[in-house]
ChimeraX commands (.cxc) that place a marker at each C-alpha (Angstrom):
marker #1 position -0.06,0.04,0.10 radius 0.5
marker #1 position 1.50,3.06,-1.26 radius 0.5
marker #1 position 1.64,5.65,1.89 radius 0.5
marker #1 position 3.87,8.41,0.34 radius 0.5
marker #1 position 4.31,10.75,-2.63 radius 0.5
marker #1 position 7.33,11.83,-3.37 radius 0.5
marker #1 position 8.07,14.47,-6.62 radius 0.5
marker #1 position 10.81,16.06,-8.36 radius 0.5
marker #1 position 10.63,19.40,-8.67 radius 0.5
marker #1 position 11.60,20.74,-12.36 radius 0.5
marker #1 position 9.66,19.84,-15.10 radius 0.5
marker #1 position 7.04,17.81,-12.48 radius 0.5
marker #1 position 5.69,20.44,-10.26 radius 0.5
marker #1 position 7.55,23.44,-12.17 radius 0.5
marker #1 position 7.27,24.24,-15.77 radius 0.5
marker #1 position 10.76,25.03,-15.81 radius 0.5
marker #1 position 10.65,25.46,-19.72 radius 0.5
marker #1 position 7.94,28.37,-19.28 radius 0.5
marker #1 position 9.62,29.44,-15.85 radius 0.5
marker #1 position 12.66,30.03,-17.55 radius 0.5
marker #1 position 11.32,31.51,-20.56 radius 0.5
marker #1 position 9.85,34.29,-19.01 radius 0.5
marker #1 position 12.81,34.91,-16.53 radius 0.5
marker #1 position 15.39,35.20,-19.80 radius 0.5
marker #1 position 13.00,37.93,-21.18 radius 0.5
marker #1 position 12.48,39.78,-18.24 radius 0.5
marker #1 position 16.38,40.12,-17.77 radius 0.5
marker #1 position 17.29,41.02,-21.39 radius 0.5
marker #1 position 14.56,43.82,-20.97 radius 0.5
marker #1 position 16.81,44.86,-17.97 radius 0.5
marker #1 position 20.05,44.50,-19.58 radius 0.5
marker #1 position 19.07,46.66,-22.46 radius 0.5
marker #1 position 22.29,48.74,-22.00 radius 0.5
marker #1 position 24.39,45.66,-22.46 radius 0.5
marker #1 position 22.49,43.72,-25.00 radius 0.5
marker #1 position 20.34,45.78,-27.05 radius 0.5
marker #1 position 23.30,44.90,-30.14 radius 0.5
marker #1 position 21.84,41.30,-29.91 radius 0.5
marker #1 position 18.41,40.32,-30.91 radius 0.5
marker #1 position 16.13,38.97,-28.12 radius 0.5
marker #1 position 15.59,35.96,-29.79 radius 0.5
marker #1 position 18.70,35.16,-30.58 radius 0.5
marker #1 position 19.74,35.87,-26.61 radius 0.5
marker #1 position 16.89,33.63,-25.30 radius 0.5
marker #1 position 17.61,31.19,-27.94 radius 0.5
marker #1 position 21.40,30.33,-26.79 radius 0.5
marker #1 position 20.69,30.91,-23.37 radius 0.5
marker #1 position 18.07,28.02,-22.99 radius 0.5
marker #1 position 20.36,26.10,-25.78 radius 0.5
marker #1 position 23.39,26.44,-23.12 radius 0.5
marker #1 position 21.13,25.54,-20.13 radius 0.5
marker #1 position 20.79,22.38,-21.26 radius 0.5
marker #1 position 17.83,21.87,-19.80 radius 0.5
marker #1 position 19.18,22.82,-16.23 radius 0.5
marker #1 position 22.20,20.45,-16.33 radius 0.5
marker #1 position 24.55,23.32,-16.85 radius 0.5
marker #1 position 24.89,25.72,-14.09 radius 0.5
marker #1 position 24.45,29.63,-15.12 radius 0.5
marker #1 position 28.19,30.53,-14.41 radius 0.5
marker #1 position 29.47,28.43,-17.66 radius 0.5
marker #1 position 26.07,29.75,-19.55 radius 0.5
marker #1 position 26.77,33.61,-18.61 radius 0.5
marker #1 position 30.50,32.89,-19.61 radius 0.5
marker #1 position 29.60,31.47,-22.70 radius 0.5
marker #1 position 27.03,33.93,-23.98 radius 0.5
marker #1 position 29.24,37.35,-23.01 radius 0.5
marker #1 position 32.38,35.40,-25.03 radius 0.5
marker #1 position 29.48,34.47,-28.32 radius 0.5
marker #1 position 27.38,37.69,-28.30 radius 0.5
marker #1 position 30.24,40.00,-27.41 radius 0.5
marker #1 position 28.42,41.42,-24.17 radius 0.5
marker #1 position 30.22,44.48,-22.85 radius 0.5
marker #1 position 29.73,46.25,-19.81 radius 0.5
marker #1 position 28.68,43.03,-17.21 radius 0.5
marker #1 position 30.41,40.84,-15.88 radius 0.5
marker #1 position 29.21,37.01,-16.18 radius 0.5
marker #1 position 29.12,36.86,-12.21 radius 0.5
marker #1 position 26.70,39.98,-11.80 radius 0.5
marker #1 position 24.62,37.99,-14.44 radius 0.5
marker #1 position 24.50,34.85,-12.24 radius 0.5
marker #1 position 24.11,36.85,-9.33 radius 0.5
marker #1 position 20.95,38.21,-10.70 radius 0.5
marker #1 position 19.87,34.47,-11.95 radius 0.5
marker #1 position 20.14,33.81,-8.83 radius 0.5
marker #1 position 18.53,36.42,-6.94 radius 0.5
marker #1 position 15.49,36.52,-9.56 radius 0.5
marker #1 position 14.60,33.34,-10.78 radius 0.5
marker #1 position 12.00,32.52,-8.46 radius 0.5
marker #1 position 10.17,35.60,-9.44 radius 0.5
marker #1 position 9.26,34.02,-12.54 radius 0.5
marker #1 position 8.30,30.46,-11.63 radius 0.5
marker #1 position 5.33,28.68,-12.98 radius 0.5
marker #1 position 3.39,26.07,-11.87 radius 0.5
marker #1 position 2.26,23.65,-13.57 radius 0.5
marker #1 position -1.84,23.60,-13.90 radius 0.5
marker #1 position -3.74,22.82,-11.03 radius 0.5
marker #1 position -0.55,22.01,-8.57 radius 0.5
marker #1 position -2.09,23.27,-5.28 radius 0.5
marker #1 position -5.37,21.91,-6.02 radius 0.5
marker #1 position -3.65,18.09,-6.28 radius 0.5
marker #1 position -0.96,18.51,-3.35 radius 0.5
marker #1 position -3.91,19.26,-0.65 radius 0.5
marker #1 position -6.32,16.28,-2.56 radius 0.5
marker #1 position -3.16,13.49,-1.54 radius 0.5
marker #1 position -2.94,15.33,1.59 radius 0.5
marker #1 position -6.61,14.60,2.09 radius 0.5
marker #1 position -6.36,10.97,0.76 radius 0.5
marker #1 position -4.16,10.33,3.80 radius 0.5
marker #1 position -0.95,10.40,1.49 radius 0.5
marker #1 position 2.45,11.74,3.08 radius 0.5
marker #1 position 4.02,14.34,0.52 radius 0.5
marker #1 position 7.83,14.63,-0.10 radius 0.5
marker #1 position 10.27,16.26,-2.46 radius 0.5
marker #1 position 13.85,14.92,-4.00 radius 0.5
marker #1 position 15.48,17.73,-6.48 radius 0.5
marker #1 position 18.68,18.06,-7.29 radius 0.5
marker #1 position 20.16,21.90,-7.41 radius 0.5
marker #1 position 21.59,24.59,-5.41 radius 0.5
marker #1 position 20.28,24.37,-2.16 radius 0.5
marker #1 position 18.88,28.25,-1.42 radius 0.5
marker #1 position 17.97,28.00,-4.93 radius 0.5
marker #1 position 15.61,25.72,-4.76 radius 0.5
marker #1 position 14.13,26.17,-1.76 radius 0.5
marker #1 position 13.15,29.97,-2.92 radius 0.5
marker #1 position 11.60,28.64,-6.06 radius 0.5
marker #1 position 9.68,25.92,-3.69 radius 0.5
marker #1 position 8.72,28.96,-1.70 radius 0.5
marker #1 position 7.60,31.11,-4.20 radius 0.5
marker #1 position 5.61,28.15,-5.73 radius 0.5
marker #1 position 3.95,28.57,-2.23 radius 0.5
marker #1 position 3.47,24.83,-1.82 radius 0.5
marker #1 position 6.24,23.98,0.95 radius 0.5
marker #1 position 3.00,23.70,3.40 radius 0.5
marker #1 position 2.17,20.20,1.65 radius 0.5
marker #1 position 5.47,18.35,2.09 radius 0.5
marker #1 position 6.63,16.75,5.32 radius 0.5
marker #1 position 10.33,16.17,3.91 radius 0.5
marker #1 position 12.01,18.16,1.45 radius 0.5
marker #1 position 15.77,16.99,0.12 radius 0.5
marker #1 position 17.33,19.23,-2.37 radius 0.5
marker #1 position 20.71,17.65,-3.10 radius 0.5
marker #1 position 23.44,20.64,-2.27 radius 0.5
marker #1 position 21.91,20.15,1.39 radius 0.5
marker #1 position 21.93,16.55,1.25 radius 0.5
marker #1 position 25.24,16.13,0.17 radius 0.5
marker #1 position 23.92,13.73,-2.19 radius 0.5
marker #1 position 22.21,14.07,-5.95 radius 0.5
marker #1 position 19.73,11.73,-8.05 radius 0.5
marker #1 position 20.34,9.23,-9.58 radius 0.5
marker #1 position 22.51,8.30,-6.20 radius 0.5
marker #1 position 20.18,5.69,-4.53 radius 0.5
marker #1 position 21.58,6.82,-1.19 radius 0.5
marker #1 position 19.13,10.45,-1.36 radius 0.5
marker #1 position 16.52,7.97,-1.94 radius 0.5
marker #1 position 16.86,5.67,0.93 radius 0.5
marker #1 position 17.59,8.96,2.93 radius 0.5
marker #1 position 14.04,10.04,1.86 radius 0.5
marker #1 position 12.45,6.58,2.98 radius 0.5
marker #1 position 14.10,6.95,6.08 radius 0.5
marker #1 position 12.65,10.07,7.40 radius 0.5
marker #1 position 9.30,9.52,6.49 radius 0.5
marker #1 position 9.84,5.44,8.18 radius 0.5
marker #1 position 8.56,3.48,5.05 radius 0.5
marker #1 position 10.02,0.64,2.86 radius 0.5
marker #1 position 10.11,1.17,-0.71 radius 0.5
marker #1 position 7.51,-0.77,-1.93 radius 0.5
marker #1 position 4.85,1.74,0.63 radius 0.5
marker #1 position 6.14,4.95,-1.67 radius 0.5
marker #1 position 5.82,6.24,-5.03 radius 0.5
marker #1 position 8.51,8.55,-7.19 radius 0.5
marker #1 position 6.91,11.28,-9.79 radius 0.5
marker #1 position 9.45,12.91,-12.14 radius 0.5
marker #1 position 10.15,13.16,-15.85 radius 0.5
marker #1 position 13.58,12.66,-16.00 radius 0.5
marker #1 position 13.86,8.76,-17.03 radius 0.5
marker #1 position 17.33,8.02,-15.61 radius 0.5
marker #1 position 17.61,10.04,-12.33 radius 0.5
marker #1 position 14.20,10.06,-11.58 radius 0.5
marker #1 position 12.53,6.75,-12.67 radius 0.5
marker #1 position 15.54,4.07,-13.01 radius 0.5
marker #1 position 17.03,5.76,-9.66 radius 0.5
marker #1 position 13.63,5.48,-7.87 radius 0.5
marker #1 position 12.78,2.06,-9.71 radius 0.5
marker #1 position 16.20,0.29,-8.72 radius 0.5
marker #1 position 15.85,0.49,-4.72 radius 0.5
marker #1 position 12.15,-0.84,-5.20 radius 0.5
marker #1 position 9.89,2.39,-5.45 radius 0.5
marker #1 position 6.81,2.73,-7.54 radius 0.5
marker #1 position 7.11,5.11,-10.25 radius 0.5
marker #1 position 4.66,7.74,-12.09 radius 0.5
marker #1 position 6.68,9.22,-15.25 radius 0.5
marker #1 position 5.60,12.95,-15.59 radius 0.5
marker #1 position 5.31,13.01,-19.86 radius 0.5
marker #1 position 8.35,15.01,-20.93 radius 0.5
marker #1 position 8.67,16.62,-24.20 radius 0.5
marker #1 position 12.38,16.56,-23.59 radius 0.5
marker #1 position 12.82,12.75,-22.83 radius 0.5
marker #1 position 10.71,9.45,-23.62 radius 0.5
marker #1 position 10.59,6.38,-20.54 radius 0.5
marker #1 position 9.16,2.76,-21.01 radius 0.5
marker #1 position 9.93,1.93,-17.36 radius 0.5
marker #1 position 7.64,3.60,-15.04 radius 0.5
marker #1 position 4.78,1.84,-13.10 radius 0.5
marker #1 position 2.49,4.79,-14.57 radius 0.5
marker #1 position 2.48,8.13,-16.30 radius 0.5
marker #1 position 0.72,10.91,-16.72 radius 0.5
marker #1 position 0.35,13.90,-18.71 radius 0.5
marker #1 position -1.10,16.05,-16.15 radius 0.5
marker #1 position -0.71,16.39,-12.36 radius 0.5
marker #1 position -4.72,15.77,-11.58 radius 0.5
marker #1 position -3.98,12.26,-13.07 radius 0.5
marker #1 position -1.99,11.15,-9.86 radius 0.5
marker #1 position -4.62,10.19,-7.64 radius 0.5
marker #1 position -6.01,7.33,-10.04 radius 0.5
marker #1 position -2.59,6.12,-11.08 radius 0.5
marker #1 position -1.83,5.97,-6.96 radius 0.5
marker #1 position -5.23,3.91,-6.63 radius 0.5
marker #1 position -4.59,1.61,-10.12 radius 0.5
marker #1 position -0.95,0.93,-8.05 radius 0.5
marker #1 position -2.46,-0.21,-4.56 radius 0.5
marker #1 position -5.40,-2.16,-6.34 radius 0.5
marker #1 position -1.89,-4.49,-8.17 radius 0.5
marker #1 position -0.35,-4.69,-5.03 radius 0.5
marker link #1:1,2 radius 0.2
marker link #1:2,3 radius 0.2
marker link #1:3,4 radius 0.2
marker link #1:4,5 radius 0.2
marker link #1:5,6 radius 0.2
marker link #1:6,7 radius 0.2
marker link #1:7,8 radius 0.2
marker link #1:8,9 radius 0.2
marker link #1:9,10 radius 0.2
marker link #1:10,11 radius 0.2
marker link #1:11,12 radius 0.2
marker link #1:12,13 radius 0.2
marker link #1:13,14 radius 0.2
marker link #1:14,15 radius 0.2
marker link #1:15,16 radius 0.2
marker link #1:16,17 radius 0.2
marker link #1:17,18 radius 0.2
marker link #1:18,19 radius 0.2
marker link #1:19,20 radius 0.2
marker link #1:20,21 radius 0.2
marker link #1:21,22 radius 0.2
marker link #1:22,23 radius 0.2
marker link #1:23,24 radius 0.2
marker link #1:24,25 radius 0.2
marker link #1:25,26 radius 0.2
marker link #1:26,27 radius 0.2
marker link #1:27,28 radius 0.2
marker link #1:28,29 radius 0.2
marker link #1:29,30 radius 0.2
marker link #1:30,31 radius 0.2
marker link #1:31,32 radius 0.2
marker link #1:32,33 radius 0.2
marker link #1:33,34 radius 0.2
marker link #1:34,35 radius 0.2
marker link #1:35,36 radius 0.2
marker link #1:36,37 radius 0.2
marker link #1:37,38 radius 0.2
marker link #1:38,39 radius 0.2
marker link #1:39,40 radius 0.2
marker link #1:40,41 radius 0.2
marker link #1:41,42 radius 0.2
marker link #1:42,43 radius 0.2
marker link #1:43,44 radius 0.2
marker link #1:44,45 radius 0.2
marker link #1:45,46 radius 0.2
marker link #1:46,47 radius 0.2
marker link #1:47,48 radius 0.2
marker link #1:48,49 radius 0.2
marker link #1:49,50 radius 0.2
marker link #1:50,51 radius 0.2
marker link #1:51,52 radius 0.2
marker link #1:52,53 radius 0.2
marker link #1:53,54 radius 0.2
marker link #1:54,55 radius 0.2
marker link #1:55,56 radius 0.2
marker link #1:56,57 radius 0.2
marker link #1:57,58 radius 0.2
marker link #1:58,59 radius 0.2
marker link #1:59,60 radius 0.2
marker link #1:60,61 radius 0.2
marker link #1:61,62 radius 0.2
marker link #1:62,63 radius 0.2
marker link #1:63,64 radius 0.2
marker link #1:64,65 radius 0.2
marker link #1:65,66 radius 0.2
marker link #1:66,67 radius 0.2
marker link #1:67,68 radius 0.2
marker link #1:68,69 radius 0.2
marker link #1:69,70 radius 0.2
marker link #1:70,71 radius 0.2
marker link #1:71,72 radius 0.2
marker link #1:72,73 radius 0.2
marker link #1:73,74 radius 0.2
marker link #1:74,75 radius 0.2
marker link #1:75,76 radius 0.2
marker link #1:76,77 radius 0.2
marker link #1:77,78 radius 0.2
marker link #1:78,79 radius 0.2
marker link #1:79,80 radius 0.2
marker link #1:80,81 radius 0.2
marker link #1:81,82 radius 0.2
marker link #1:82,83 radius 0.2
marker link #1:83,84 radius 0.2
marker link #1:84,85 radius 0.2
marker link #1:85,86 radius 0.2
marker link #1:86,87 radius 0.2
marker link #1:87,88 radius 0.2
marker link #1:88,89 radius 0.2
marker link #1:89,90 radius 0.2
marker link #1:90,91 radius 0.2
marker link #1:91,92 radius 0.2
marker link #1:92,93 radius 0.2
marker link #1:93,94 radius 0.2
marker link #1:94,95 radius 0.2
marker link #1:95,96 radius 0.2
marker link #1:96,97 radius 0.2
marker link #1:97,98 radius 0.2
marker link #1:98,99 radius 0.2
marker link #1:99,100 radius 0.2
marker link #1:100,101 radius 0.2
marker link #1:101,102 radius 0.2
marker link #1:102,103 radius 0.2
marker link #1:103,104 radius 0.2
marker link #1:104,105 radius 0.2
marker link #1:105,106 radius 0.2
marker link #1:106,107 radius 0.2
marker link #1:107,108 radius 0.2
marker link #1:108,109 radius 0.2
marker link #1:109,110 radius 0.2
marker link #1:110,111 radius 0.2
marker link #1:111,112 radius 0.2
marker link #1:112,113 radius 0.2
marker link #1:113,114 radius 0.2
marker link #1:114,115 radius 0.2
marker link #1:115,116 radius 0.2
marker link #1:116,117 radius 0.2
marker link #1:117,118 radius 0.2
marker link #1:118,119 radius 0.2
marker link #1:119,120 radius 0.2
marker link #1:120,121 radius 0.2
marker link #1:121,122 radius 0.2
marker link #1:122,123 radius 0.2
marker link #1:123,124 radius 0.2
marker link #1:124,125 radius 0.2
marker link #1:125,126 radius 0.2
marker link #1:126,127 radius 0.2
marker link #1:127,128 radius 0.2
marker link #1:128,129 radius 0.2
marker link #1:129,130 radius 0.2
marker link #1:130,131 radius 0.2
marker link #1:131,132 radius 0.2
marker link #1:132,133 radius 0.2
marker link #1:133,134 radius 0.2
marker link #1:134,135 radius 0.2
marker link #1:135,136 radius 0.2
marker link #1:136,137 radius 0.2
marker link #1:137,138 radius 0.2
marker link #1:138,139 radius 0.2
marker link #1:139,140 radius 0.2
marker link #1:140,141 radius 0.2
marker link #1:141,142 radius 0.2
marker link #1:142,143 radius 0.2
marker link #1:143,144 radius 0.2
marker link #1:144,145 radius 0.2
marker link #1:145,146 radius 0.2
marker link #1:146,147 radius 0.2
marker link #1:147,148 radius 0.2
marker link #1:148,149 radius 0.2
marker link #1:149,150 radius 0.2
marker link #1:150,151 radius 0.2
marker link #1:151,152 radius 0.2
marker link #1:152,153 radius 0.2
marker link #1:153,154 radius 0.2
marker link #1:154,155 radius 0.2
marker link #1:155,156 radius 0.2
marker link #1:156,157 radius 0.2
marker link #1:157,158 radius 0.2
marker link #1:158,159 radius 0.2
marker link #1:159,160 radius 0.2
marker link #1:160,161 radius 0.2
marker link #1:161,162 radius 0.2
marker link #1:162,163 radius 0.2
marker link #1:163,164 radius 0.2
marker link #1:164,165 radius 0.2
marker link #1:165,166 radius 0.2
marker link #1:166,167 radius 0.2
marker link #1:167,168 radius 0.2
marker link #1:168,169 radius 0.2
marker link #1:169,170 radius 0.2
marker link #1:170,171 radius 0.2
marker link #1:171,172 radius 0.2
marker link #1:172,173 radius 0.2
marker link #1:173,174 radius 0.2
marker link #1:174,175 radius 0.2
marker link #1:175,176 radius 0.2
marker link #1:176,177 radius 0.2
marker link #1:177,178 radius 0.2
marker link #1:178,179 radius 0.2
marker link #1:179,180 radius 0.2
marker link #1:180,181 radius 0.2
marker link #1:181,182 radius 0.2
marker link #1:182,183 radius 0.2
marker link #1:183,184 radius 0.2
marker link #1:184,185 radius 0.2
marker link #1:185,186 radius 0.2
marker link #1:186,187 radius 0.2
marker link #1:187,188 radius 0.2
marker link #1:188,189 radius 0.2
marker link #1:189,190 radius 0.2
marker link #1:190,191 radius 0.2
marker link #1:191,192 radius 0.2
marker link #1:192,193 radius 0.2
marker link #1:193,194 radius 0.2
marker link #1:194,195 radius 0.2
marker link #1:195,196 radius 0.2
marker link #1:196,197 radius 0.2
marker link #1:197,198 radius 0.2
marker link #1:198,199 radius 0.2
marker link #1:199,200 radius 0.2
marker link #1:200,201 radius 0.2
marker link #1:201,202 radius 0.2
marker link #1:202,203 radius 0.2
marker link #1:203,204 radius 0.2
marker link #1:204,205 radius 0.2
marker link #1:205,206 radius 0.2
marker link #1:206,207 radius 0.2
marker link #1:207,208 radius 0.2
marker link #1:208,209 radius 0.2
marker link #1:209,210 radius 0.2
marker link #1:210,211 radius 0.2
marker link #1:211,212 radius 0.2
marker link #1:212,213 radius 0.2
marker link #1:213,214 radius 0.2
marker link #1:214,215 radius 0.2
marker link #1:215,216 radius 0.2
marker link #1:216,217 radius 0.2
marker link #1:217,218 radius 0.2
marker link #1:218,219 radius 0.2
marker link #1:219,220 radius 0.2
marker link #1:220,221 radius 0.2
marker link #1:221,222 radius 0.2
marker link #1:222,223 radius 0.2
view
């Protein structure tokens, strides 16, 4: 019986693609005097390419942008600080996020999160989404000293809840870091479909967050 639902953040609860586009658009507008020689579309598209779906930290992204686009009068360190400070103001949740979390809690399911990333940065994003109150446990890789797909971070989350792997389901969008990693230690898995990857190994899959309850019910009947 599933007692605990543990989520990924980026691409699962946070619509990172939309959030990043909103941030980059606003940053370009604020940097006008430094980037006016660069078309906005070029700045935005190249940023997103270099970001590599969040798997390249922004110090490298901004260093490359400054070099390629010949941006002058501002350092990559200043751009990075701007990203760290302001990204959370542009966080876009997937539809019905809060309603879904409330409904899961009403079903006596305990909720947790495991996300890779910088500690304060990810916490600021979670707070921006106004969802922290629904989660009993939040594990952010920098603060835990380990990251997905390391099985240790999944075991650590389960230990905090005091449940065995078969009593928990992990929901994420990345085939390796989320689905394969959680499944390998015996957790049930639900893949949040993504345009960036395909996944054939999950126990269930969803297009929209509101489908979670039905998939959890099905998984419980199969146990």
